[in-house]
C-alpha positions as CSV (number, residue, x, y, z in Angstrom):
1,M,79.8,51.9,114.4
2,T,82.7,54.2,114.8
3,Q,84.8,54.0,118.0
4,F,87.2,56.6,119.3
5,S,90.0,55.8,121.6
6,L,91.7,58.2,124.1
7,I,94.8,57.4,126.1
8,N,96.6,59.3,128.8
9,Q,100.2,59.3,130.1
10,H,99.4,56.4,132.5
11,G,98.2,54.2,129.7
12,D,94.5,54.5,130.9
13,E,92.2,54.1,128.0
14,L,88.8,55.5,127.2
15,V,86.7,54.2,124.3
16,V,83.8,56.4,123.0
17,L,81.2,55.4,120.5
18,A,79.6,57.6,117.8
19,Q,76.2,56.5,118.9
20,G,75.1,58.4,122.0
21,A,78.7,59.7,122.5
22,I,78.7,56.5,124.7
23,L,81.5,55.7,127.1
24,Q,82.0,52.0,126.1
25,R,85.1,51.4,128.1
26,W,87.3,53.0,130.7
27,S,90.2,51.0,131.8
28,T,93.3,51.5,134.0
29,V,96.4,49.6,134.8
30,L,97.0,48.3,138.4
31,A,99.8,46.1,139.4
32,G,100.5,45.3,135.7
33,A,97.0,44.2,135.0
34,R,94.3,46.2,133.1
35,R,91.0,46.7,135.0
36,E,87.7,47.8,133.4
37,L,85.9,50.4,135.5
38,I,82.5,50.7,133.8
39,L,80.0,48.3,132.5
40,G,79.9,47.8,128.7
41,Y,78.9,45.5,126.0
42,P,81.6,43.6,124.1
43,A,80.6,45.1,120.7
44,P,79.1,48.4,119.6
45,A,76.1,46.7,117.9
46,Y,74.7,45.7,121.3
47,Y,74.1,49.4,122.1
48,R,71.5,49.9,119.4
49,Q,68.9,48.2,121.6
50,D,70.4,48.8,125.0
51,P,67.6,49.5,127.6
52,F,69.9,50.6,130.4
53,Y,71.5,53.8,128.9
54,L,74.9,52.2,129.5
55,G,77.6,54.9,129.4
56,A,75.4,57.2,127.2
57,V,74.8,60.9,127.1
58,V,71.1,61.2,128.1
59,G,68.8,64.1,127.4
60,P,68.0,66.7,126.1
61,Y,66.9,66.7,129.8
62,A,68.2,63.9,132.0
63,N,65.9,62.0,134.4
64,R,62.2,62.2,134.7
65,I,59.5,64.7,133.9
66,G,56.2,64.0,135.6
67,G,53.4,63.5,133.2
68,G,55.8,64.2,130.4
69,C,54.8,67.9,130.3
70,F,55.7,71.3,131.6
71,M,54.9,75.0,131.1
72,L,57.2,77.1,128.9
73,D,56.3,80.8,128.4
74,Q,52.7,80.1,129.3
75,Q,52.5,77.3,126.8
76,L,52.1,73.6,127.7
77,V,54.9,71.5,126.2
78,Q,54.0,67.8,125.9
79,L,57.0,65.5,125.8
80,E,57.0,61.8,124.8
81,Q,55.9,59.6,127.7
82,N,58.3,56.7,127.4
83,E,58.2,55.4,131.0
84,G,54.6,54.9,131.8
85,A,53.1,58.4,132.0
86,Q,56.5,59.9,132.6
87,H,59.2,61.3,130.3
88,L,62.7,59.8,130.9
89,H,66.1,60.7,129.6
90,G,65.0,62.6,126.4
91,G,62.6,59.9,125.2
92,S,63.0,56.8,123.0
93,I,65.1,58.7,120.5
94,G,67.1,60.9,122.9
95,L,70.7,61.8,122.8
96,H,71.6,58.2,123.6
97,R,70.2,57.0,120.2
98,L,71.7,59.7,118.0
99,M,74.8,59.3,115.8
100,W,77.2,62.0,116.9
101,Q,79.5,63.6,114.4
102,L,83.2,63.9,114.8
103,Q,84.5,67.5,115.2
104,E,88.0,66.9,116.7
105,H,90.0,63.9,117.8
106,N,93.4,64.0,119.5
107,P,95.2,61.3,121.5
108,D,93.8,62.6,124.8
109,S,90.7,64.6,123.7
110,L,87.5,64.2,121.6
111,V,84.8,66.5,120.4
112,L,81.5,65.2,119.0
113,A,78.3,67.1,117.9
114,A,74.7,66.1,117.4
115,E,71.4,67.8,116.6
116,V,67.9,67.1,118.0
117,P,65.3,68.1,115.4
118,D,62.4,70.3,116.3
119,G,59.7,68.3,118.0
120,Q,61.8,65.1,118.5
121,G,60.7,63.7,121.9
122,G,58.5,66.7,122.1
123,Y,61.3,69.2,122.6
124,P,61.1,72.6,121.0
125,G,64.1,73.0,118.7
126,P,66.2,72.2,116.8
127,I,68.8,71.9,119.5
128,K,72.5,71.6,118.7
129,F,74.7,69.7,121.2
130,C,78.4,69.4,121.5
131,I,80.4,67.3,123.9
132,R,84.2,67.4,124.7
133,Y,86.0,64.6,126.5
134,Q,89.4,65.6,127.9
135,F,91.4,62.7,129.3
136,S,94.5,63.6,131.3
137,A,96.9,62.5,134.0
138,P,97.3,65.4,136.4
139,T,99.5,63.6,138.9
140,A,101.4,60.3,139.1
141,Q,98.5,58.7,140.9
142,Q,95.6,60.3,139.2
143,T,93.6,60.2,136.0
144,E,91.1,62.9,135.1
145,L,88.2,62.9,132.7
146,Q,86.7,66.3,132.2
147,V,83.5,66.5,130.2
148,T,82.0,69.7,128.8
149,L,78.4,69.6,127.5
150,E,77.2,72.6,125.4
151,A,73.9,73.2,123.7
152,S,72.1,76.0,121.8
153,S,68.7,76.5,120.3
154,S,67.0,79.1,118.1
155,C,64.0,79.0,120.4
156,A,63.3,78.6,124.1
157,T,63.6,75.0,125.2
158,L,64.5,72.6,128.1
159,I,68.1,71.4,128.3
160,G,70.0,69.5,131.0
161,P,71.9,66.4,129.8
162,T,74.2,64.2,131.7
163,L,76.4,61.0,131.4
164,H,75.1,57.6,132.5
165,P,78.1,55.2,133.0
166,Y,77.7,52.4,135.5
167,F,80.9,52.2,137.7
168,N,82.3,49.0,139.2
169,L,85.8,49.8,140.4
170,A,86.5,46.1,141.2
171,G,86.4,45.3,137.5
172,S,84.3,42.2,138.2
173,T,80.9,40.7,137.4
174,T,79.8,40.9,141.1
175,N,77.6,43.6,142.6
176,V,78.8,46.9,144.0
177,N,77.7,46.2,147.6
178,E,81.3,46.1,148.9
179,H,82.1,49.5,147.5
180,Q,82.2,52.4,149.8
181,L,80.3,55.6,149.0
182,Q,80.6,59.1,150.4
183,L,78.2,61.9,149.4
184,A,78.6,65.7,150.1
185,A,74.9,66.1,150.4
186,A,72.7,67.1,153.4
187,H,69.3,66.7,151.6
188,Y,67.8,64.4,149.0
189,A,64.6,64.6,146.9
190,V,61.7,62.5,148.2
191,V,59.9,60.7,145.3
192,D,56.5,59.0,144.8
193,E,55.7,55.6,143.5
194,N,56.6,56.7,140.0
195,S,60.0,58.1,141.0
196,I,58.7,61.7,140.6
197,P,59.8,64.1,143.3
198,T,57.0,65.2,145.7
199,G,58.7,68.6,146.1
200,E,60.1,67.7,149.6
201,L,63.9,67.9,150.1
202,R,64.5,65.8,153.2
203,K,67.6,65.8,155.4
204,V,69.7,62.7,155.0
205,Q,70.7,62.7,158.6
206,G,69.3,59.7,160.4
207,T,68.1,58.0,157.2
208,A,69.5,55.2,155.0
209,F,70.6,57.9,152.6
210,D,73.2,59.4,154.9
211,F,76.6,59.0,153.3
212,H,78.2,62.0,154.8
213,Q,80.8,59.7,156.1
214,P,82.1,56.9,153.8
215,R,80.3,53.6,154.3
216,L,79.6,50.4,152.5
217,L,76.7,50.5,150.0
218,A,75.7,47.1,151.3
219,D,72.1,46.5,150.1
220,T,71.0,50.2,150.2
221,Q,68.8,50.8,147.1
222,L,69.2,54.2,145.6
223,D,67.6,55.9,142.6
224,H,67.4,59.4,144.2
225,N,68.6,62.9,143.6
226,F,70.9,64.4,146.2
227,V,71.5,68.2,146.7
228,V,75.2,68.9,146.2
229,H,77.7,71.8,145.9
230,G,77.5,72.4,142.2
231,H,81.3,73.1,142.2
232,L,83.9,71.5,140.0
233,Q,86.6,71.6,142.7
234,Q,84.5,70.0,145.4
235,A,83.7,66.3,145.1
236,A,79.9,65.6,145.2
237,A,80.6,61.8,145.5
238,V,83.6,59.6,146.2
239,L,83.3,55.9,145.3
240,T,86.0,53.5,146.6
241,S,86.7,50.0,145.4
242,P,86.4,47.0,147.8
243,Q,90.1,46.5,147.7
244,G,90.8,50.2,148.6
245,D,93.1,50.5,145.6
246,L,90.9,52.9,143.6
247,A,88.8,55.9,144.5
248,L,86.7,57.8,142.0
249,S,85.5,61.4,142.8
250,V,82.7,63.0,140.8
251,S,82.1,66.8,140.7
252,S,80.2,69.1,138.4
253,D,78.6,72.6,138.3
254,Y,75.2,70.9,138.4
255,P,73.2,71.3,141.7
256,G,72.0,67.7,141.8
257,L,73.5,64.2,141.7
258,Q,71.3,61.2,140.9
259,V,72.7,58.1,142.5
260,Y,71.3,54.8,141.1
261,T,72.5,51.5,142.4
262,G,71.6,49.5,139.2
263,D,68.9,47.4,140.9
264,H,67.0,47.0,137.6
265,L,70.0,45.7,135.6
266,K,69.3,42.4,133.8
267,S,71.0,39.9,131.5
268,P,73.7,40.1,130.3
269,F,74.5,41.9,133.5
270,V,73.3,41.3,137.1
271,A,71.4,43.5,139.4
272,R,73.6,46.1,141.2
273,Q,76.6,45.2,139.0
274,G,77.3,49.0,138.6
275,I,76.4,52.3,140.3
276,C,75.5,55.5,138.4
277,L,76.6,58.9,139.7
278,E,74.8,61.3,137.4
279,P,75.3,65.1,137.9
280,Q,72.2,66.9,136.7
281,F,69.4,69.3,137.5
282,F,66.8,67.9,139.9
283,P,64.3,65.5,138.3
284,D,61.0,67.2,137.2
285,S,62.4,70.6,138.1
286,P,60.2,72.5,135.6
287,N,57.2,71.3,137.6
288,Q,58.6,71.7,141.1
289,K,58.5,75.1,142.9
290,G,62.0,76.1,143.9
291,F,63.9,73.3,142.1
292,P,66.9,74.7,140.2
293,F,67.0,74.6,136.4
294,H,66.7,77.1,133.6
295,F,65.2,77.3,130.1
296,T,67.8,77.7,127.3
297,R,67.0,80.6,125.0
298,P,68.4,82.1,121.8
299,G,71.7,83.8,122.5
300,Q,71.9,82.1,125.9
301,P,73.7,78.8,125.2
302,F,73.8,76.0,127.8
303,V,77.1,74.8,129.3
304,A,77.7,72.2,132.0
305,K,80.9,70.5,133.1
306,I,81.5,67.2,134.8
307,R,84.8,66.1,136.3
308,Y,85.8,62.5,137.2
309,V,89.1,62.0,139.1
310,L,90.4,58.4,139.5
311,S,93.0,58.0,142.3
312,R,95.1,55.0,142.9
313,A,95.5,54.4,146.6
314,D,95.2,58.2,147.2
315,Q,95.0,58.6,150.9
316,Q,93.1,61.9,150.6
317,L,90.3,60.4,148.5
318,N,90.2,56.8,149.9
319,P,87.5,56.5,152.6
320,Q,89.2,53.3,153.8
321,A,92.4,55.2,154.7
């Protein structure tokens, strides 16, 4: 399987796979040693059967659709039900399983493209996807990864992909409980026993989901959507390493951020070994009154941007400062 490597001026390295446009590795250099920041398998072949969506682009629509169906222009669309009765992350052959084609590769940037055939996973199509990874070093203490997701279709369809890396800024095999998390979110989506939103957006204040101020993850279990700014210049989340030497901020123009603490990770990993910070539309939005999303139509291409900024002991981003 083809691998593409990106390197910035700090010597940070990003490795992307052709399958799923997967982020296999993201490493940085601290005190002369290289530290891996995301979970990954040692060889590309392992990703062919990976059940955890490690580092992958997921979609066409990320997260869950209740009952695997929704109404589009007064017609019922039935998607594949690949998590019980629900549809998850584009189905069993979603974007994470496709072989993406190289469009452009420079030392610090990469463009890949893929096409979802009409009816795959139940999605009206065909849908053409393109992803651009731009890997830079805006300051002496920062590394930035900007991701641009684009899609178009010749018919009305549902689109809303995201990235699914599991972050562990300690670069270790231990869990992320000693990381600190801060979320710029006043509300989260309440879910039922199938992790489908009930429609209620509840205030985080006074709950276990209140991360307005940075605090330890400890044993808090999260697999929930938070209502965030939807602005590239405002961090939706800041994750800080236990040592306080790294802080990762995540922003996007999506209105939601799914936070998943990796509680269902299994061998060769351990539960909670990584945390996912997934910018996206709200789960099950097509079936929930008032939840933001839009159908992509001919002549109205889809575009979303995600921005990750890694700071080394940056006092402005480090919640332990």
